[in-house]
C-alpha positions in Angstrom: 46.0 -6.2 11.9 43.2 -3.6 12.0 40.2 -3.8 9.7 38.4 -0.6 8.8 35.2 -0.3 7.0 35.2 2.5 4.4 32.9 5.4 5.1 30.9 4.6 1.9 30.1 1.1 3.0 29.1 2.3 6.4 26.9 5.0 4.9 25.3 2.5 2.6 24.6 0.1 5.4 23.1 2.9 7.6 20.9 4.1 4.7 19.7 0.6 3.9 18.9 0.0 7.5 16.9 3.2 7.9 15.0 2.5 4.7 14.2 -1.0 5.9 13.0 0.4 9.2 10.8 3.1 7.6 9.2 0.5 5.2 8.5 -1.9 8.1 7.0 0.9 10.3 4.7 2.0 7.4 3.5 -1.6 6.9 3.1 -2.0 10.7 1.1 1.2 11.0 -1.4 0.3 8.3 -1.7 -3.3 9.7 -2.2 -1.9 13.3 -5.1 0.2 12.0 -6.5 -3.0 10.4 -6.1 -1.6 6.9 -4.0 -2.2 3.9 -3.5 -0.1 0.8 -6.6 -0.4 -1.4 -7.0 1.4 -4.7 -10.1 3.6 -4.9 -13.0 2.7 -7.1 -13.5 4.7 -10.4 -17.0 3.2 -10.8 -19.5 1.1 -8.8 -22.0 -1.8 -9.4 -25.2 -2.8 -7.8 -24.6 -6.5 -8.5 -25.0 -8.8 -5.5 -21.8 -10.1 -4.0 -22.3 -13.7 -2.8 -18.6 -14.4 -2.0 -17.4 -14.4 1.6 -16.3 -10.8 2.5 -13.4 -10.4 4.9 -12.8 -6.6 4.6 -15.0 -3.6 4.1 -14.0 0.0 3.3 -16.0 3.2 2.7 -14.8 5.5 -0.1 -16.1 9.1 0.4 -16.7 11.2 -2.7 -14.0 13.7 -3.3 -13.7 16.6 -5.7 -15.0 16.0 -9.3 -11.4 16.1 -10.7 -10.3 13.4 -8.3 -10.1 9.8 -9.4 -12.0 8.8 -6.3 -14.8 11.2 -7.2 -17.6 8.8 -6.2 -19.0 7.3 -3.0 -18.6 3.5 -2.8 -18.4 0.6 -0.4 -15.3 -1.6 -1.2 -15.9 -5.2 -0.3 -12.8 -7.5 -0.3 -13.3 -11.2 -0.3 -11.2 -13.8 1.4 -9.7 -14.7 -2.0 -8.6 -11.1 -2.4 -11.2 -10.0 -5.0 -12.3 -6.3 -4.7 -15.8 -5.2 -5.5 -16.9 -1.6 -5.7 -20.5 -1.4 -4.6 -23.0 1.4 -5.1 -24.1 2.7 -1.6 -27.7 2.7 -3.0 -27.7 -1.1 -3.8 -30.8 -2.6 -2.3 -29.0 -5.6 -0.8 -26.0 -3.7 0.7 -27.7 -2.7 4.0 -28.4 -6.4 4.8 -24.9 -7.4 3.8 -23.4 -4.7 6.1 -25.6 -6.0 9.0 -24.3 -9.5 8.4 -20.7 -8.3 8.3 -21.1 -6.4 11.5 -22.5 -9.6 13.2 -19.4 -11.4 12.0 -17.1 -8.7 13.4 -16.3 -7.0 10.1 -16.7 -3.3 10.1 -16.3 -0.9 7.3 -13.2 1.3 7.7 -12.6 4.6 5.9 -10.5 4.2 2.8 -6.9 5.3 3.4 -5.8 8.0 1.0 -2.2 8.0 -0.3 -0.2 10.8 1.1 
C-alpha cells in the first residue's frame, strides 16, 4: 500500500518551514549584532536613571516628519524598562563612562526596514 501526500499538504509544509527559517534567521541576525528591536523615542527626559542599565542605544535625529525626529540615548534596564534620555542631560556623560567600564556600549538604533 502506497501513501502519497497531497501537493497541497506538501506545499503548506514547505511554506511553513521556509517561514520558520526566515523568522529564526531574522532573530539570529539581530541577536548576533547584539541588538533587539527597540521602538524609537518620541520625546526625551533629563531625569537621572538610577536603575541598573544593561543596554544602550543611540537614536539619531531623522527628518522632522519622522516619528524618530529627535536625538536620544535609549537606556534599557535589566528589568526591561526603557528610558529615553536627552543627550544634553548633565549626568549622561558620567553614566556612559560607567557603562563602558562595565562593557556596555551604545549601539545605533536599528531602523525597521
